[in-house]
C-alpha positions as CSV (number, residue, x, y, z in Angstrom):
1,M,-17.1,12.2,-150.8
2,K,-17.2,15.7,-149.4
3,N,-15.2,18.4,-151.1
4,P,-12.9,20.0,-148.5
5,N,-12.8,23.3,-150.4
6,L,-16.6,23.4,-150.8
7,E,-17.1,22.7,-147.1
8,S,-14.7,25.4,-146.1
9,L,-16.4,27.9,-148.3
10,R,-19.8,27.0,-146.8
11,D,-18.3,27.4,-143.3
12,E,-17.1,30.9,-144.3
13,I,-20.6,31.8,-145.6
14,D,-22.1,30.6,-142.3
15,K,-19.7,32.9,-140.4
16,I,-20.5,35.8,-142.7
17,D,-24.3,35.2,-142.3
18,T,-23.9,35.4,-138.5
19,Q,-22.2,38.8,-138.8
20,V,-24.7,40.1,-141.4
21,V,-27.7,39.2,-139.3
22,D,-26.2,40.8,-136.2
23,L,-25.4,44.0,-138.1
24,L,-28.8,44.1,-139.7
25,N,-30.5,43.8,-136.2
26,R,-28.1,46.5,-134.9
27,R,-29.0,48.8,-137.8
28,V,-32.8,48.3,-137.3
29,R,-32.5,48.9,-133.6
30,T,-30.7,52.1,-134.2
31,A,-33.2,53.2,-136.8
32,A,-36.0,52.4,-134.2
33,E,-34.3,54.8,-131.8
34,I,-34.3,57.5,-134.5
35,G,-38.0,56.7,-135.0
36,K,-38.7,57.5,-131.3
37,I,-37.0,60.8,-131.6
38,K,-39.0,61.6,-134.8
39,N,-42.2,60.7,-133.1
40,S,-41.5,62.9,-130.1
41,I,-41.0,65.9,-132.4
42,G,-43.8,65.1,-134.7
43,V,-41.8,64.0,-137.8
44,D,-43.1,61.3,-140.1
45,P,-41.1,58.1,-140.0
46,Y,-41.1,57.8,-143.8
47,D,-38.6,60.2,-145.4
48,P,-38.1,59.6,-149.1
49,A,-35.4,62.2,-149.4
50,R,-33.4,60.5,-146.6
51,E,-33.8,57.2,-148.4
52,E,-32.4,58.7,-151.6
53,Q,-29.4,59.7,-149.6
54,V,-29.0,56.2,-148.2
55,F,-29.3,54.6,-151.7
56,A,-26.7,57.0,-153.1
57,K,-24.4,56.2,-150.2
58,I,-24.6,52.4,-150.6
59,K,-24.0,52.8,-154.3
60,N,-20.8,54.6,-153.6
61,L,-19.7,52.2,-150.9
62,S,-20.2,49.0,-153.0
63,K,-17.2,47.8,-154.9
64,G,-19.1,44.9,-156.5
65,P,-19.8,42.2,-157.6
66,M,-23.4,42.8,-156.4
67,R,-25.4,44.8,-158.8
68,E,-26.7,48.2,-157.8
69,D,-30.4,47.3,-158.2
70,S,-30.0,44.1,-156.1
71,L,-28.3,46.1,-153.3
72,K,-31.0,48.7,-153.4
73,T,-33.7,46.1,-153.2
74,I,-32.1,44.6,-150.1
75,Y,-31.8,48.0,-148.4
76,R,-35.4,48.8,-149.4
77,E,-36.5,45.8,-147.3
78,V,-34.1,46.8,-144.4
79,I,-35.6,50.3,-144.3
80,S,-39.1,48.9,-144.5
81,A,-38.5,46.6,-141.5
82,S,-37.1,49.6,-139.6
83,I,-40.2,51.7,-140.3
84,A,-42.5,48.8,-139.3
85,L,-40.9,48.8,-135.9
86,E,-41.4,52.6,-135.5
87,K,-45.1,52.7,-136.5
88,E,-48.0,50.7,-137.8
89,M,-48.1,52.3,-141.2
90,V,-50.8,51.7,-143.8
91,I,-50.3,52.3,-147.5
92,G,-53.4,52.7,-149.7
93,Y,-53.2,51.9,-153.4
94,L,-55.5,51.5,-156.4
95,G,-56.5,47.9,-156.2
96,P,-57.3,45.1,-156.2
97,E,-54.3,43.0,-155.1
98,A,-51.7,42.4,-157.8
99,T,-52.4,45.5,-159.9
100,Y,-49.4,47.5,-161.2
101,T,-50.1,50.1,-158.6
102,H,-49.8,47.5,-155.9
103,Q,-46.5,46.4,-157.3
104,A,-45.3,50.0,-157.4
105,A,-46.4,50.6,-153.8
106,V,-44.4,47.5,-152.6
107,K,-41.4,48.6,-154.7
108,N,-41.4,52.0,-153.0
109,F,-42.2,51.0,-149.4
110,G,-41.0,47.4,-149.1
111,S,-43.0,44.3,-148.2
112,T,-43.1,44.7,-144.4
113,L,-45.7,47.4,-144.1
114,D,-49.5,47.0,-144.3
115,Y,-51.2,47.6,-147.6
116,R,-54.9,48.4,-148.2
117,S,-56.5,47.8,-151.6
118,L,-58.9,50.6,-152.6
119,S,-61.4,50.4,-155.5
120,D,-60.8,53.7,-157.2
121,I,-58.4,56.6,-157.4
122,P,-60.7,59.0,-155.4
123,D,-60.9,56.3,-152.7
124,V,-57.1,56.5,-152.3
125,F,-57.1,60.2,-151.9
126,N,-60.1,60.1,-149.4
127,A,-58.4,57.4,-147.3
128,V,-55.2,59.4,-146.9
129,E,-57.1,62.7,-146.2
130,S,-59.2,61.0,-143.5
131,G,-56.2,59.4,-141.8
132,E,-57.4,55.9,-142.7
133,C,-54.2,55.4,-144.6
134,D,-50.8,57.1,-144.0
135,Y,-49.9,57.3,-147.6
136,G,-51.5,56.7,-151.0
137,V,-50.1,55.4,-154.3
138,V,-51.8,56.3,-157.6
139,P,-50.8,56.1,-161.3
140,I,-50.0,59.4,-162.9
141,E,-48.7,58.7,-166.4
142,N,-47.5,56.0,-168.8
143,S,-44.7,56.4,-171.3
144,T,-47.0,55.1,-174.1
145,E,-50.5,56.4,-173.3
146,G,-49.7,59.6,-171.4
147,A,-51.4,61.1,-168.3
148,V,-54.0,59.5,-166.0
149,N,-56.5,62.3,-166.0
150,R,-58.4,61.2,-162.9
151,S,-55.2,61.5,-160.8
152,L,-54.4,65.0,-162.3
153,D,-57.9,66.2,-161.4
154,L,-57.8,65.0,-157.8
155,L,-54.3,66.5,-157.3
156,V,-55.9,69.9,-158.0
157,E,-58.9,69.3,-155.8
158,S,-57.1,67.6,-152.9
159,E,-55.1,69.1,-150.1
160,L,-52.6,66.2,-150.2
161,S,-49.0,66.7,-151.3
162,I,-46.8,64.6,-153.6
163,I,-43.8,63.4,-151.6
164,A,-42.4,60.6,-153.9
165,Q,-42.6,59.1,-157.3
166,V,-42.1,55.5,-158.5
167,Y,-41.3,54.2,-161.9
168,L,-42.4,50.7,-162.8
169,Q,-41.5,48.8,-166.0
170,V,-44.8,47.4,-167.2
171,E,-44.9,44.1,-169.0
172,H,-48.3,43.0,-170.1
173,C,-49.3,39.3,-170.5
174,L,-52.4,37.5,-171.9
175,F,-54.2,35.2,-169.6
176,S,-57.1,32.8,-170.2
177,R,-58.4,29.3,-169.3
178,D,-59.5,28.9,-172.9
179,K,-57.6,28.1,-176.1
180,R,-56.5,31.0,-178.2
181,T,-59.0,30.1,-180.9
182,E,-61.9,30.2,-178.4
183,I,-61.2,33.8,-177.1
184,K,-64.0,36.2,-177.9
185,E,-63.4,38.9,-175.3
186,I,-60.3,40.5,-173.9
187,R,-60.7,42.4,-170.6
188,S,-58.4,44.8,-168.8
189,K,-58.0,48.4,-167.6
190,D,-58.5,50.9,-170.4
191,Q,-54.9,52.0,-170.3
192,A,-53.6,48.4,-170.6
193,L,-55.9,47.7,-173.6
194,A,-54.6,50.8,-175.3
195,Q,-50.9,49.9,-174.6
196,C,-51.5,46.5,-176.3
197,G,-53.9,47.7,-179.0
198,E,-51.7,46.9,-182.1
199,W,-50.8,43.4,-180.8
200,V,-54.5,42.6,-180.1
201,R,-55.6,43.8,-183.5
202,R,-53.0,41.5,-185.2
203,N,-53.6,38.5,-183.1
204,F,-57.3,38.8,-182.1
205,P,-58.9,41.0,-184.8
206,H,-62.5,39.8,-184.0
207,A,-62.3,39.9,-180.2
208,S,-64.2,42.5,-178.2
209,L,-62.2,44.7,-175.9
210,I,-64.0,45.1,-172.6
211,P,-62.6,47.8,-170.1
212,V,-62.8,46.8,-166.5
213,T,-61.8,48.6,-163.3
214,S,-58.3,47.0,-163.1
215,T,-55.9,44.6,-164.8
216,A,-56.3,42.2,-161.8
217,E,-60.1,42.4,-162.1
218,G,-59.8,41.3,-165.8
219,V,-57.9,38.2,-164.7
220,K,-60.5,37.4,-162.1
221,N,-63.2,37.5,-164.9
222,C,-61.5,34.6,-166.7
223,K,-63.9,31.7,-166.0
224,V,-63.7,28.2,-167.5
225,G,-65.2,27.9,-171.0
226,N,-66.5,31.5,-171.4
227,G,-64.1,32.7,-174.1
228,V,-62.7,35.5,-172.0
229,A,-59.1,36.5,-171.8
230,A,-57.4,39.2,-169.8
231,I,-54.4,41.5,-170.1
232,A,-52.4,42.0,-166.9
233,G,-49.1,41.6,-165.2
234,E,-47.5,38.2,-164.4
235,L,-48.3,38.5,-160.7
236,A,-52.0,38.8,-161.3
237,G,-52.1,35.6,-163.2
238,R,-50.1,33.8,-160.6
239,I,-52.3,35.0,-157.7
240,H,-55.6,34.1,-159.5
241,D,-54.1,30.9,-161.0
242,V,-55.0,31.6,-164.6
243,P,-52.7,30.2,-167.3
244,M,-50.5,32.7,-169.3
245,L,-50.9,32.4,-173.1
246,D,-48.5,35.2,-174.1
247,Q,-45.9,37.4,-172.4
248,G,-44.6,40.8,-173.2
249,I,-47.5,41.8,-175.5
250,Q,-47.3,45.6,-175.0
251,D,-46.8,47.4,-178.3
252,K,-43.7,49.3,-177.0
253,K,-41.2,47.2,-175.1
254,N,-39.9,50.1,-173.1
255,N,-43.3,50.6,-171.4
256,V,-43.0,52.5,-168.1
257,T,-45.7,53.8,-165.8
258,R,-45.0,56.6,-163.3
259,F,-46.8,56.5,-159.9
260,L,-47.0,59.2,-157.2
261,V,-47.0,58.8,-153.4
262,V,-49.4,61.3,-151.8
263,A,-49.4,62.3,-148.1
264,R,-51.1,64.8,-145.7
265,N,-47.8,66.6,-145.1
266,S,-45.4,68.0,-147.7
267,L,-41.7,67.0,-147.9
268,S,-39.1,69.5,-146.7
269,H,-35.9,70.3,-148.5
270,S,-32.8,68.1,-147.9
271,Q,-29.2,68.7,-148.9
272,N,-27.6,66.6,-151.6
273,V,-30.9,65.4,-153.1
274,M,-32.2,66.4,-156.5
275,F,-35.9,67.4,-156.2
276,R,-38.7,67.7,-158.7
277,T,-41.6,70.1,-158.0
278,S,-45.1,69.8,-159.5
279,L,-47.5,72.7,-159.7
280,V,-50.7,73.6,-161.5
281,V,-51.8,77.0,-162.8
282,T,-54.5,78.6,-164.9
283,L,-53.5,81.6,-167.1
284,S,-55.3,84.6,-168.5
285,D,-56.7,84.2,-172.0
286,Q,-54.3,86.5,-173.9
287,V,-51.5,86.2,-176.4
288,G,-48.2,85.1,-174.9
289,A,-49.6,84.2,-171.5
290,L,-47.9,80.8,-171.4
291,Q,-44.6,82.2,-172.5
292,S,-44.8,84.9,-169.9
293,A,-45.6,82.3,-167.2
294,L,-42.6,80.2,-168.1
295,S,-40.1,83.0,-168.4
296,P,-39.3,83.1,-164.6
297,F,-37.9,79.6,-165.0
298,S,-35.9,80.1,-168.1
299,S,-34.4,83.4,-166.8
300,R,-33.0,81.5,-163.8
301,D,-31.9,78.4,-165.7
302,I,-34.5,76.2,-163.9
303,N,-35.1,73.1,-165.9
304,L,-38.7,72.4,-166.9
305,C,-39.2,68.7,-167.3
306,K,-43.0,68.5,-168.1
307,I,-45.8,70.8,-169.2
308,E,-49.3,69.4,-169.7
309,S,-52.7,71.0,-170.2
310,R,-56.0,69.6,-169.0
311,P,-59.5,71.2,-169.2
312,S,-60.4,72.7,-165.8
313,R,-64.0,71.6,-166.1
314,K,-65.1,75.0,-164.6
315,K,-65.9,76.7,-167.9
316,S,-65.5,76.0,-171.6
317,W,-62.0,76.4,-173.0
318,D,-60.5,77.0,-169.6
319,Y,-57.3,74.9,-168.9
320,Y,-55.1,73.9,-166.1
321,F,-51.4,73.7,-166.9
322,F,-49.5,71.1,-165.0
323,I,-45.8,72.1,-164.7
324,D,-42.9,70.0,-163.4
325,F,-39.4,71.4,-162.9
326,I,-36.2,70.4,-161.2
327,G,-35.8,72.1,-157.8
328,H,-37.5,72.3,-154.4
329,S,-40.1,74.9,-153.7
330,E,-38.1,76.0,-150.6
331,E,-34.9,76.9,-152.5
332,E,-34.4,80.6,-152.7
333,E,-34.0,80.9,-156.4
334,V,-37.1,78.6,-156.9
335,K,-39.1,80.8,-154.5
336,D,-38.3,83.9,-156.5
337,A,-39.4,82.1,-159.7
338,L,-42.6,80.9,-158.1
339,N,-43.5,84.3,-156.7
340,E,-43.0,85.8,-160.2
341,L,-45.1,83.1,-161.7
342,E,-48.0,83.4,-159.2
343,A,-48.3,87.1,-160.0
344,N,-49.2,86.1,-163.6
345,C,-51.7,83.4,-162.8
346,S,-55.4,83.4,-162.0
347,F,-55.0,80.1,-160.2
348,Y,-51.8,78.7,-158.7
349,K,-51.1,75.6,-156.5
350,I,-47.9,73.7,-155.6
351,L,-48.7,70.0,-155.7
352,G,-45.5,68.9,-154.0
353,S,-41.7,68.7,-154.1
354,Y,-40.1,65.2,-154.0
355,P,-36.9,63.4,-155.0
356,E,-36.2,63.2,-158.7
357,N,-35.3,59.6,-159.4
358,S,-35.1,58.2,-162.9
359,P,-36.7,55.1,-164.4
360,E,-34.5,52.0,-163.6
C-alpha cells in the first residue's frame, strides 16, 4: 500500500527539481552572456577571485541543513558548466590519470572541462607557455614532506604566473594483486613513499622501495604474481582495477598537499577577497641581509606566511628565498613594501597574487 505522506513529499521534490533545473539553466545562460562580454574585451573566462566571492556569498545565503562543503561542490560544477559554454578550455596537469594532481585539478576546475595528462612538471609549464593548455596544475608542497623543488625551480625560470592554489587531503592506500606475505617491492612517487615511510618499515621491513614517476604509475605496475605493491590514492586503484590491501597508511593522518594553478596572465586585484602573493629573491652575502629584506613587511604589518630557501644552482652557496605574504601586489601599501624590498635584492621576481583559501 502506498504511503500518502511519502507520495506527497515525492511530488513536492519533483516540483522543486523542476524549479532548480530551470534556475540552473537560467544561471548558466546568464554566465554565458558574461563570457561573451569577457571575450570581447580580452578577459579570461576563469576568474578564481570572482569564484571566491561567489563561494563566500552562497555560504552566507545558506541557512542549512546542507553542509558548506557540499554546497561549494555543487556550485563548483555549476561554474564549470558555465565556463565550458564560454570556451573550450584545456587544463594540463602532472599525470597520468588518477594522480593526486589530477584530483586537485578537478577539485579546482570541476568535471566539465577538458583535462590533459602530462608526464612531468616541466611539460605542464611548457604546455601552458605554448598555449597548448590554458592553465596548468602542479604540486608545490606537502604538509609532511615539504616543498616540491622541481616546481619551485620552474616558477623562477618560467614567465607564467600563479593565479590560484588548491589544497587536497591526501590519503594513501596500498594496492597489490598479491598477498601481503608475497610483496617484495613497493612502488610509488618518491613523495608518497616518504609520507608512508614509518608504516612501510613496520609492516614490510624487507620490501624494496622503488620510486616511479607517479602514484598512478605505481598501481599500473602491479602485475599478477610479481610481488609488487603500490602506494596511491583510492581513485588510482579503482581506475586500474587493482585490489586495495590497506587504507590510510600515511604516517600523519592530517596529510595535505598544496597545488598551484599557473597561467600566462596574472590575476588582477578584486575587492573583498583575501590574496596571497608569492615572490622569489636573492640577497647579497652580508650580515643581516635577510632581516633587512623582510623589514618592509614587518614595518607595514604585512603578514608573512612562508619563507623558504633553495639553492639557485647558479653558483655555490647562492640561494633563492621564496616568500609568501598576505596581500595583493597591486595594493598600495604592498607596492611600497615591494619597492623597498627590490632595492635590497640582487634578483627579484613576483610569482603571482592569488586568493588565499585555507585547507578544507
